[in-house]
ROKE-902193 format. One record per atom (N, C-alpha, C): residue number from 1; residue in one letter; chain; atom name; x, y, z. Coordinates in Angstrom, 3 decimals. Example, Ala and Ser with C-alpha at 12.3 -4.5 7.8 and 13.67 -1.06 7.14 Angstrom:
// residues 2
@sepa:1&bavo:A&bamar:A&guke:N&xx:13.190&yy:-5.690&zz:7.800
@sepa:1&bavo:A&bamar:A&guke:CA&xx:12.300&yy:-4.500&zz:7.800
@sepa:1&bavo:A&bamar:A&guke:C&xx:13.200&yy:-3.300&zz:7.800
@sepa:2&bavo:S&bamar:A&guke:N&xx:12.850&yy:-2.250&zz:7.080
@sepa:2&bavo:S&bamar:A&guke:CA&xx:13.670&yy:-1.060&zz:7.140
@sepa:2&bavo:S&bamar:A&guke:C&xx:12.900&yy:0.030&zz:7.870
This chain:
// residues 87
@sepa:1&bavo:X&bamar:A&guke:N&xx:183.627&yy:8.913&zz:55.369
@sepa:1&bavo:X&bamar:A&guke:CA&xx:182.320&yy:9.435&zz:55.001
@sepa:1&bavo:X&bamar:A&guke:C&xx:181.299&yy:9.147&zz:56.089
@sepa:2&bavo:X&bamar:A&guke:N&xx:181.306&yy:7.915&zz:56.601
@sepa:2&bavo:X&bamar:A&guke:CA&xx:180.382&yy:7.543&zz:57.654
@sepa:2&bavo:X&bamar:A&guke:C&xx:180.638&yy:8.380&zz:58.913
@sepa:3&bavo:X&bamar:A&guke:N&xx:181.914&yy:8.612&zz:59.193
@sepa:3&bavo:X&bamar:A&guke:CA&xx:182.266&yy:9.422&zz:60.361
@sepa:3&bavo:X&bamar:A&guke:C&xx:181.744&yy:10.852&zz:60.210
@sepa:4&bavo:X&bamar:A&guke:N&xx:181.787&yy:11.384&zz:59.010
@sepa:4&bavo:X&bamar:A&guke:CA&xx:181.304&yy:12.731&zz:58.731
@sepa:4&bavo:X&bamar:A&guke:C&xx:179.795&yy:12.821&zz:58.972
@sepa:5&bavo:X&bamar:A&guke:N&xx:179.045&yy:11.809&zz:58.584
@sepa:5&bavo:X&bamar:A&guke:CA&xx:177.588&yy:11.789&zz:58.773
@sepa:5&bavo:X&bamar:A&guke:C&xx:177.268&yy:11.758&zz:60.271
@sepa:6&bavo:X&bamar:A&guke:N&xx:178.005&yy:10.953&zz:61.036
@sepa:6&bavo:X&bamar:A&guke:CA&xx:177.773&yy:10.882&zz:62.480
@sepa:6&bavo:X&bamar:A&guke:C&xx:178.078&yy:12.225&zz:63.140
@sepa:7&bavo:X&bamar:A&guke:N&xx:179.112&yy:12.880&zz:62.694
@sepa:7&bavo:X&bamar:A&guke:CA&xx:179.466&yy:14.175&zz:63.278
@sepa:7&bavo:X&bamar:A&guke:C&xx:178.372&yy:15.196&zz:63.003
@sepa:8&bavo:X&bamar:A&guke:N&xx:177.860&yy:15.211&zz:61.786
@sepa:8&bavo:X&bamar:A&guke:CA&xx:176.750&yy:16.128&zz:61.458
@sepa:8&bavo:X&bamar:A&guke:C&xx:175.525&yy:15.814&zz:62.303
@sepa:9&bavo:X&bamar:A&guke:N&xx:175.246&yy:14.556&zz:62.482
@sepa:9&bavo:X&bamar:A&guke:CA&xx:174.120&yy:14.128&zz:63.297
@sepa:9&bavo:X&bamar:A&guke:C&xx:174.262&yy:14.631&zz:64.732
@sepa:10&bavo:X&bamar:A&guke:N&xx:175.459&yy:14.456&zz:65.266
@sepa:10&bavo:X&bamar:A&guke:CA&xx:175.694&yy:14.915&zz:66.639
@sepa:10&bavo:X&bamar:A&guke:C&xx:175.575&yy:16.431&zz:66.734
@sepa:11&bavo:X&bamar:A&guke:N&xx:176.086&yy:17.128&zz:65.759
@sepa:11&bavo:X&bamar:A&guke:CA&xx:175.997&yy:18.590&zz:65.770
@sepa:11&bavo:X&bamar:A&guke:C&xx:174.538&yy:19.037&zz:65.733
@sepa:12&bavo:X&bamar:A&guke:N&xx:173.742&yy:18.371&zz:64.895
@sepa:12&bavo:X&bamar:A&guke:CA&xx:172.315&yy:18.714&zz:64.837
@sepa:12&bavo:X&bamar:A&guke:C&xx:171.638&yy:18.428&zz:66.179
@sepa:13&bavo:X&bamar:A&guke:N&xx:171.970&yy:17.290&zz:66.772
@sepa:13&bavo:X&bamar:A&guke:CA&xx:171.396&yy:16.922&zz:68.060
@sepa:13&bavo:X&bamar:A&guke:C&xx:171.781&yy:17.938&zz:69.134
@sepa:14&bavo:X&bamar:A&guke:N&xx:173.055&yy:18.325&zz:69.144
@sepa:14&bavo:X&bamar:A&guke:CA&xx:173.513&yy:19.318&zz:70.123
@sepa:14&bavo:X&bamar:A&guke:C&xx:172.845&yy:20.657&zz:69.858
@sepa:15&bavo:X&bamar:A&guke:N&xx:172.724&yy:21.034&zz:68.606
@sepa:15&bavo:X&bamar:A&guke:CA&xx:172.075&yy:22.299&zz:68.253
@sepa:15&bavo:X&bamar:A&guke:C&xx:170.619&yy:22.303&zz:68.702
@sepa:16&bavo:X&bamar:A&guke:N&xx:169.930&yy:21.200&zz:68.425
@sepa:16&bavo:X&bamar:A&guke:CA&xx:168.529&yy:21.100&zz:68.842
@sepa:16&bavo:X&bamar:A&guke:C&xx:168.401&yy:21.148&zz:70.366
@sepa:17&bavo:X&bamar:A&guke:N&xx:169.305&yy:20.464&zz:71.039
@sepa:17&bavo:X&bamar:A&guke:CA&xx:169.279&yy:20.460&zz:72.508
@sepa:17&bavo:X&bamar:A&guke:C&xx:169.507&yy:21.857&zz:73.050
@sepa:18&bavo:X&bamar:A&guke:N&xx:170.460&yy:22.571&zz:72.474
@sepa:18&bavo:X&bamar:A&guke:CA&xx:170.741&yy:23.942&zz:72.927
@sepa:18&bavo:X&bamar:A&guke:C&xx:169.541&yy:24.836&zz:72.659
@sepa:19&bavo:X&bamar:A&guke:N&xx:168.920&yy:24.706&zz:71.507
@sepa:19&bavo:X&bamar:A&guke:CA&xx:167.752&yy:25.529&zz:71.172
@sepa:19&bavo:X&bamar:A&guke:C&xx:166.613&yy:25.241&zz:72.142
@sepa:20&bavo:X&bamar:A&guke:N&xx:166.368&yy:23.964&zz:72.413
@sepa:20&bavo:X&bamar:A&guke:CA&xx:165.296&yy:23.595&zz:73.348
@sepa:20&bavo:X&bamar:A&guke:C&xx:165.606&yy:24.134&zz:74.738
@sepa:21&bavo:X&bamar:A&guke:N&xx:166.862&yy:24.015&zz:75.167
@sepa:21&bavo:X&bamar:A&guke:CA&xx:167.242&yy:24.520&zz:76.488
@sepa:21&bavo:X&bamar:A&guke:C&xx:167.043&yy:26.028&zz:76.576
@sepa:22&bavo:X&bamar:A&guke:N&xx:167.427&yy:26.753&zz:75.535
@sepa:22&bavo:X&bamar:A&guke:CA&xx:167.259&yy:28.205&zz:75.519
@sepa:22&bavo:X&bamar:A&guke:C&xx:165.773&yy:28.567&zz:75.557
@sepa:23&bavo:X&bamar:A&guke:N&xx:164.967&yy:27.865&zz:74.780
@sepa:23&bavo:X&bamar:A&guke:CA&xx:163.525&yy:28.137&zz:74.759
@sepa:23&bavo:X&bamar:A&guke:C&xx:162.919&yy:27.870&zz:76.140
@sepa:24&bavo:X&bamar:A&guke:N&xx:163.318&yy:26.774&zz:76.768
@sepa:24&bavo:X&bamar:A&guke:CA&xx:162.793&yy:26.448&zz:78.102
@sepa:24&bavo:X&bamar:A&guke:C&xx:163.187&yy:27.530&zz:79.102
@sepa:25&bavo:X&bamar:A&guke:N&xx:164.432&yy:27.982&zz:79.059
@sepa:25&bavo:X&bamar:A&guke:CA&xx:164.887&yy:29.029&zz:79.978
@sepa:25&bavo:X&bamar:A&guke:C&xx:164.116&yy:30.321&zz:79.735
@sepa:26&bavo:X&bamar:A&guke:N&xx:163.925&yy:30.690&zz:78.481
@sepa:26&bavo:X&bamar:A&guke:CA&xx:163.190&yy:31.917&zz:78.156
@sepa:26&bavo:X&bamar:A&guke:C&xx:161.749&yy:31.805&zz:78.648
@sepa:27&bavo:X&bamar:A&guke:N&xx:161.112&yy:30.669&zz:78.431
@sepa:27&bavo:X&bamar:A&guke:CA&xx:159.728&yy:30.477&zz:78.888
@sepa:27&bavo:X&bamar:A&guke:C&xx:159.654&yy:30.566&zz:80.408
@sepa:28&bavo:X&bamar:A&guke:N&xx:160.608&yy:29.940&zz:81.092
@sepa:28&bavo:X&bamar:A&guke:CA&xx:160.615&yy:30.009&zz:82.560
@sepa:28&bavo:X&bamar:A&guke:C&xx:160.805&yy:31.442&zz:83.044
@sepa:29&bavo:X&bamar:A&guke:N&xx:161.688&yy:32.185&zz:82.410
@sepa:29&bavo:X&bamar:A&guke:CA&xx:161.900&yy:33.579&zz:82.796
@sepa:29&bavo:X&bamar:A&guke:C&xx:160.628&yy:34.393&zz:82.571
@sepa:30&bavo:X&bamar:A&guke:N&xx:159.969&yy:34.177&zz:81.451
@sepa:30&bavo:X&bamar:A&guke:CA&xx:158.722&yy:34.897&zz:81.167
@sepa:30&bavo:X&bamar:A&guke:C&xx:157.662&yy:34.549&zz:82.195
@sepa:31&bavo:X&bamar:A&guke:N&xx:157.550&yy:33.274&zz:82.547
@sepa:31&bavo:X&bamar:A&guke:CA&xx:156.556&yy:32.857&zz:83.540
@sepa:31&bavo:X&bamar:A&guke:C&xx:156.855&yy:33.500&zz:84.891
@sepa:32&bavo:X&bamar:A&guke:N&xx:158.121&yy:33.509&zz:85.287
@sepa:32&bavo:X&bamar:A&guke:CA&xx:158.491&yy:34.131&zz:86.567
@sepa:32&bavo:X&bamar:A&guke:C&xx:158.167&yy:35.614&zz:86.553
@sepa:33&bavo:X&bamar:A&guke:N&xx:158.480&yy:36.296&zz:85.464
@sepa:33&bavo:X&bamar:A&guke:CA&xx:158.191&yy:37.732&zz:85.371
@sepa:33&bavo:X&bamar:A&guke:C&xx:156.692&yy:37.977&zz:85.441
@sepa:34&bavo:X&bamar:A&guke:N&xx:155.905&yy:37.173&zz:84.737
@sepa:34&bavo:X&bamar:A&guke:CA&xx:154.447&yy:37.339&zz:84.761
@sepa:34&bavo:X&bamar:A&guke:C&xx:153.908&yy:37.110&zz:86.166
@sepa:35&bavo:X&bamar:A&guke:N&xx:154.411&yy:36.087&zz:86.846
@sepa:35&bavo:X&bamar:A&guke:CA&xx:153.952&yy:35.809&zz:88.211
@sepa:35&bavo:X&bamar:A&guke:C&xx:154.329&yy:36.954&zz:89.144
@sepa:36&bavo:X&bamar:A&guke:N&xx:155.548&yy:37.465&zz:89.023
@sepa:36&bavo:X&bamar:A&guke:CA&xx:155.979&yy:38.581&zz:89.881
@sepa:36&bavo:X&bamar:A&guke:C&xx:155.121&yy:39.813&zz:89.624
@sepa:37&bavo:X&bamar:A&guke:N&xx:154.849&yy:40.103&zz:88.362
@sepa:37&bavo:X&bamar:A&guke:CA&xx:154.009&yy:41.262&zz:88.033
@sepa:37&bavo:X&bamar:A&guke:C&xx:152.590&yy:41.061&zz:88.563
@sepa:38&bavo:X&bamar:A&guke:N&xx:152.058&yy:39.854&zz:88.436
@sepa:38&bavo:X&bamar:A&guke:CA&xx:150.711&yy:39.580&zz:88.939
@sepa:38&bavo:X&bamar:A&guke:C&xx:150.652&yy:39.733&zz:90.452
@sepa:39&bavo:X&bamar:A&guke:N&xx:151.655&yy:39.217&zz:91.138
@sepa:39&bavo:X&bamar:A&guke:CA&xx:151.690&yy:39.351&zz:92.605
@sepa:39&bavo:X&bamar:A&guke:C&xx:151.810&yy:40.821&zz:92.997
@sepa:40&bavo:X&bamar:A&guke:N&xx:152.634&yy:41.558&zz:92.291
@sepa:40&bavo:X&bamar:A&guke:CA&xx:152.781&yy:42.989&zz:92.580
@sepa:40&bavo:X&bamar:A&guke:C&xx:151.468&yy:43.730&zz:92.346
@sepa:41&bavo:X&bamar:A&guke:N&xx:150.751&yy:43.368&zz:91.299
@sepa:41&bavo:X&bamar:A&guke:CA&xx:149.459&yy:44.001&zz:91.026
@sepa:41&bavo:X&bamar:A&guke:C&xx:148.457&yy:43.687&zz:92.134
@sepa:42&bavo:X&bamar:A&guke:N&xx:148.432&yy:42.435&zz:92.581
@sepa:42&bavo:X&bamar:A&guke:CA&xx:147.512&yy:42.053&zz:93.665
@sepa:42&bavo:X&bamar:A&guke:C&xx:147.868&yy:42.807&zz:94.946
@sepa:43&bavo:X&bamar:A&guke:N&xx:149.158&yy:42.899&zz:95.249
@sepa:43&bavo:X&bamar:A&guke:CA&xx:149.587&yy:43.628&zz:96.444
@sepa:43&bavo:X&bamar:A&guke:C&xx:149.194&yy:45.105&zz:96.337
@sepa:44&bavo:X&bamar:A&guke:N&xx:149.362&yy:45.686&zz:95.162
@sepa:44&bavo:X&bamar:A&guke:CA&xx:148.988&yy:47.091&zz:94.967
@sepa:44&bavo:X&bamar:A&guke:C&xx:147.488&yy:47.289&zz:95.170
@sepa:45&bavo:X&bamar:A&guke:N&xx:146.682&yy:46.378&zz:94.643
@sepa:45&bavo:X&bamar:A&guke:CA&xx:145.227&yy:46.480&zz:94.811
@sepa:45&bavo:X&bamar:A&guke:C&xx:144.862&yy:46.343&zz:96.285
@sepa:46&bavo:X&bamar:A&guke:N&xx:145.492&yy:45.403&zz:96.980
@sepa:46&bavo:X&bamar:A&guke:CA&xx:145.211&yy:45.222&zz:98.409
@sepa:46&bavo:X&bamar:A&guke:C&xx:145.588&yy:46.480&zz:99.187
@sepa:47&bavo:X&bamar:A&guke:N&xx:146.726&yy:47.074&zz:98.858
@sepa:47&bavo:X&bamar:A&guke:CA&xx:147.146&yy:48.308&zz:99.544
@sepa:47&bavo:X&bamar:A&guke:C&xx:146.138&yy:49.422&zz:99.297
@sepa:48&bavo:X&bamar:A&guke:N&xx:145.685&yy:49.567&zz:98.064
@sepa:48&bavo:X&bamar:A&guke:CA&xx:144.704&yy:50.612&zz:97.743
@sepa:48&bavo:X&bamar:A&guke:C&xx:143.401&yy:50.373&zz:98.505
@sepa:49&bavo:X&bamar:A&guke:N&xx:142.951&yy:49.122&zz:98.549
@sepa:49&bavo:X&bamar:A&guke:CA&xx:141.709&yy:48.808&zz:99.267
@sepa:49&bavo:X&bamar:A&guke:C&xx:141.862&yy:49.115&zz:100.752
@sepa:50&bavo:X&bamar:A&guke:N&xx:142.989&yy:48.741&zz:101.333
@sepa:50&bavo:X&bamar:A&guke:CA&xx:143.221&yy:49.016&zz:102.760
@sepa:50&bavo:X&bamar:A&guke:C&xx:143.235&yy:50.518&zz:103.020
@sepa:51&bavo:X&bamar:A&guke:N&xx:143.892&yy:51.271&zz:102.161
@sepa:51&bavo:X&bamar:A&guke:CA&xx:143.938&yy:52.726&zz:102.342
@sepa:51&bavo:X&bamar:A&guke:C&xx:142.542&yy:53.331&zz:102.237
@sepa:52&bavo:X&bamar:A&guke:N&xx:141.767&yy:52.875&zz:101.262
@sepa:52&bavo:X&bamar:A&guke:CA&xx:140.401&yy:53.392&zz:101.100
@sepa:52&bavo:X&bamar:A&guke:C&xx:139.555&yy:53.059&zz:102.322
@sepa:53&bavo:X&bamar:A&guke:N&xx:139.673&yy:51.834&zz:102.814
@sepa:53&bavo:X&bamar:A&guke:CA&xx:138.900&yy:51.437&zz:104.001
@sepa:53&bavo:X&bamar:A&guke:C&xx:139.312&yy:52.272&zz:105.208
@sepa:54&bavo:X&bamar:A&guke:N&xx:140.608&yy:52.486&zz:105.394
@sepa:54&bavo:X&bamar:A&guke:CA&xx:141.079&yy:53.296&zz:106.524
@sepa:54&bavo:X&bamar:A&guke:C&xx:140.552&yy:54.724&zz:106.412
@sepa:55&bavo:X&bamar:A&guke:N&xx:140.594&yy:55.281&zz:105.214
@sepa:55&bavo:X&bamar:A&guke:CA&xx:140.098&yy:56.647&zz:105.027
@sepa:55&bavo:X&bamar:A&guke:C&xx:138.602&yy:56.710&zz:105.303
@sepa:56&bavo:X&bamar:A&guke:N&xx:137.851&yy:55.718&zz:104.813
@sepa:56&bavo:X&bamar:A&guke:CA&xx:136.402&yy:55.712&zz:105.060
@sepa:56&bavo:X&bamar:A&guke:C&xx:136.090&yy:55.554&zz:106.542
@sepa:57&bavo:X&bamar:A&guke:N&xx:136.813&yy:54.693&zz:107.220
@sepa:57&bavo:X&bamar:A&guke:CA&xx:136.595&yy:54.515&zz:108.662
@sepa:57&bavo:X&bamar:A&guke:C&xx:136.939&yy:55.800&zz:109.409
@sepa:58&bavo:X&bamar:A&guke:N&xx:138.027&yy:56.442&zz:109.018
@sepa:58&bavo:X&bamar:A&guke:CA&xx:138.399&yy:57.710&zz:109.669
@sepa:58&bavo:X&bamar:A&guke:C&xx:137.340&yy:58.780&zz:109.421
@sepa:59&bavo:X&bamar:A&guke:N&xx:136.825&yy:58.826&zz:108.193
@sepa:59&bavo:X&bamar:A&guke:CA&xx:135.777&yy:59.804&zz:107.881
@sepa:59&bavo:X&bamar:A&guke:C&xx:134.514&yy:59.512&zz:108.683
@sepa:60&bavo:X&bamar:A&guke:N&xx:134.160&yy:58.232&zz:108.783
@sepa:60&bavo:X&bamar:A&guke:CA&xx:132.982&yy:57.865&zz:109.560
@sepa:60&bavo:X&bamar:A&guke:C&xx:133.184&yy:58.215&zz:111.028
@sepa:61&bavo:X&bamar:A&guke:N&xx:134.372&yy:57.974&zz:111.547
@sepa:61&bavo:X&bamar:A&guke:CA&xx:134.665&yy:58.323&zz:112.945
@sepa:61&bavo:X&bamar:A&guke:C&xx:134.575&yy:59.829&zz:113.141
@sepa:62&bavo:X&bamar:A&guke:N&xx:135.045&yy:60.584&zz:112.177
@sepa:62&bavo:X&bamar:A&guke:CA&xx:134.974&yy:62.044&zz:112.269
@sepa:62&bavo:X&bamar:A&guke:C&xx:133.516&yy:62.507&zz:112.271
@sepa:63&bavo:X&bamar:A&guke:N&xx:132.686&yy:61.895&zz:111.449
@sepa:63&bavo:X&bamar:A&guke:CA&xx:131.262&yy:62.243&zz:111.426
@sepa:63&bavo:X&bamar:A&guke:C&xx:130.624&yy:61.919&zz:112.774
@sepa:64&bavo:X&bamar:A&guke:N&xx:130.954&yy:60.765&zz:113.332
@sepa:64&bavo:X&bamar:A&guke:CA&xx:130.405&yy:60.392&zz:114.642
@sepa:64&bavo:X&bamar:A&guke:C&xx:130.839&yy:61.387&zz:115.702
@sepa:65&bavo:X&bamar:A&guke:N&xx:132.096&yy:61.814&zz:115.656
@sepa:65&bavo:X&bamar:A&guke:CA&xx:132.599&yy:62.788&zz:116.637
@sepa:65&bavo:X&bamar:A&guke:C&xx:131.860&yy:64.118&zz:116.500
@sepa:66&bavo:X&bamar:A&guke:N&xx:131.666&yy:64.575&zz:115.279
@sepa:66&bavo:X&bamar:A&guke:CA&xx:130.970&yy:65.848&zz:115.054
@sepa:66&bavo:X&bamar:A&guke:C&xx:129.529&yy:65.747&zz:115.538
@sepa:67&bavo:X&bamar:A&guke:N&xx:128.857&yy:64.642&zz:115.224
@sepa:67&bavo:X&bamar:A&guke:CA&xx:127.472&yy:64.462&zz:115.673
@sepa:67&bavo:X&bamar:A&guke:C&xx:127.425&yy:64.429&zz:117.195
@sepa:68&bavo:X&bamar:A&guke:N&xx:128.367&yy:63.749&zz:117.825
@sepa:68&bavo:X&bamar:A&guke:CA&xx:128.394&yy:63.703&zz:119.294
@sepa:68&bavo:X&bamar:A&guke:C&xx:128.610&yy:65.092&zz:119.873
@sepa:69&bavo:X&bamar:A&guke:N&xx:129.471&yy:65.886&zz:119.264
@sepa:69&bavo:X&bamar:A&guke:CA&xx:129.690&yy:67.254&zz:119.739
@sepa:69&bavo:X&bamar:A&guke:C&xx:128.417&yy:68.083&zz:119.627
@sepa:70&bavo:X&bamar:A&guke:N&xx:127.729&yy:67.958&zz:118.511
@sepa:70&bavo:X&bamar:A&guke:CA&xx:126.482&yy:68.701&zz:118.321
@sepa:70&bavo:X&bamar:A&guke:C&xx:125.452&yy:68.269&zz:119.363
@sepa:71&bavo:X&bamar:A&guke:N&xx:125.350&yy:66.963&zz:119.604
@sepa:71&bavo:X&bamar:A&guke:CA&xx:124.395&yy:66.463&zz:120.591
@sepa:71&bavo:X&bamar:A&guke:C&xx:124.737&yy:67.006&zz:121.975
@sepa:72&bavo:X&bamar:A&guke:N&xx:126.000&yy:67.004&zz:122.330
@sepa:72&bavo:X&bamar:A&guke:CA&xx:126.416&yy:67.534&zz:123.638
@sepa:72&bavo:X&bamar:A&guke:C&xx:126.069&yy:69.008&zz:123.739
@sepa:73&bavo:X&bamar:A&guke:N&xx:126.350&yy:69.779&zz:122.682
@sepa:73&bavo:X&bamar:A&guke:CA&xx:126.039&yy:71.221&zz:122.703
@sepa:73&bavo:X&bamar:A&guke:C&xx:124.544&yy:71.440&zz:122.857
@sepa:74&bavo:X&bamar:A&guke:N&xx:123.739&yy:70.690&zz:122.116
@sepa:74&bavo:X&bamar:A&guke:CA&xx:122.285&yy:70.843&zz:122.201
@sepa:74&bavo:X&bamar:A&guke:C&xx:121.797&yy:70.471&zz:123.600
@sepa:75&bavo:X&bamar:A&guke:N&xx:122.318&yy:69.379&zz:124.152
@sepa:75&bavo:X&bamar:A&guke:CA&xx:121.899&yy:68.964&zz:125.497
@sepa:75&bavo:X&bamar:A&guke:C&xx:122.276&yy:70.034&zz:126.521
@sepa:76&bavo:X&bamar:A&guke:N&xx:123.482&yy:70.571&zz:126.435
@sepa:76&bavo:X&bamar:A&guke:CA&xx:123.912&yy:71.622&zz:127.366
@sepa:76&bavo:X&bamar:A&guke:C&xx:123.032&yy:72.850&zz:127.217
@sepa:77&bavo:X&bamar:A&guke:N&xx:122.723&yy:73.241&zz:125.991
@sepa:77&bavo:X&bamar:A&guke:CA&xx:121.857&yy:74.408&zz:125.771
@sepa:77&bavo:X&bamar:A&guke:C&xx:120.471&yy:74.169&zz:126.355
@sepa:78&bavo:X&bamar:A&guke:N&xx:119.926&yy:72.975&zz:126.150
@sepa:78&bavo:X&bamar:A&guke:CA&xx:118.602&yy:72.661&zz:126.674
@sepa:78&bavo:X&bamar:A&guke:C&xx:118.621&yy:72.707&zz:128.201
@sepa:79&bavo:X&bamar:A&guke:N&xx:119.674&yy:72.153&zz:128.794
@sepa:79&bavo:X&bamar:A&guke:CA&xx:119.779&yy:72.161&zz:130.257
@sepa:79&bavo:X&bamar:A&guke:C&xx:119.899&yy:73.586&zz:130.779
@sepa:80&bavo:X&bamar:A&guke:N&xx:120.752&yy:74.400&zz:130.114
@sepa:80&bavo:X&bamar:A&guke:CA&xx:120.947&yy:75.782&zz:130.560
@sepa:80&bavo:X&bamar:A&guke:C&xx:119.654&yy:76.578&zz:130.398
@sepa:81&bavo:X&bamar:A&guke:N&xx:119.022&yy:76.472&zz:129.232
@sepa:81&bavo:X&bamar:A&guke:CA&xx:117.773&yy:77.204&zz:128.997
@sepa:81&bavo:X&bamar:A&guke:C&xx:116.682&yy:76.694&zz:129.943
@sepa:82&bavo:X&bamar:A&guke:N&xx:116.610&yy:75.368&zz:130.122
@sepa:82&bavo:X&bamar:A&guke:CA&xx:115.608&yy:74.802&zz:131.033
@sepa:82&bavo:X&bamar:A&guke:C&xx:115.815&yy:75.261&zz:132.460
@sepa:83&bavo:X&bamar:A&guke:N&xx:117.061&yy:75.361&zz:132.889
@sepa:83&bavo:X&bamar:A&guke:CA&xx:117.318&yy:75.801&zz:134.262
@sepa:83&bavo:X&bamar:A&guke:C&xx:116.984&yy:77.275&zz:134.431
@sepa:84&bavo:X&bamar:A&guke:N&xx:117.173&yy:78.088&zz:133.424
@sepa:84&bavo:X&bamar:A&guke:CA&xx:116.828&yy:79.510&zz:133.504
@sepa:84&bavo:X&bamar:A&guke:C&xx:115.322&yy:79.689&zz:133.508
@sepa:85&bavo:X&bamar:A&guke:N&xx:114.634&yy:78.855&zz:132.711
@sepa:85&bavo:X&bamar:A&guke:CA&xx:113.175&yy:78.940&zz:132.667
@sepa:85&bavo:X&bamar:A&guke:C&xx:112.599&yy:78.483&zz:134.010
@sepa:86&bavo:X&bamar:A&guke:N&xx:113.194&yy:77.471&zz:134.591
@sepa:86&bavo:X&bamar:A&guke:CA&xx:112.684&yy:76.942&zz:135.857
@sepa:86&bavo:X&bamar:A&guke:C&xx:112.852&yy:77.953&zz:136.982
@sepa:87&bavo:X&bamar:A&guke:N&xx:113.919&yy:78.742&zz:136.923
@sepa:87&bavo:X&bamar:A&guke:CA&xx:114.127&yy:79.723&zz:137.991
@sepa:87&bavo:X&bamar:A&guke:C&xx:113.569&yy:81.031&zz:137.525
């Protein structure tokens, strides 16, 4: 009878240990998944920000180029018209 009680005790202890181990593993897996998803989200946001900045810089450069072209055309026209008026 005493041996039977000890065996039940050990079985309960082993069962509890297995349950705790499974819970710990599940929690660790969930934490790893959450961290991976969070890192992926941060990387995605950084990529989007970089793309937006590159597009804005390219657009600004294009505006500067267009303005420079207009300025060159106006200067050339003024020089040509001024030279015709002078002669």
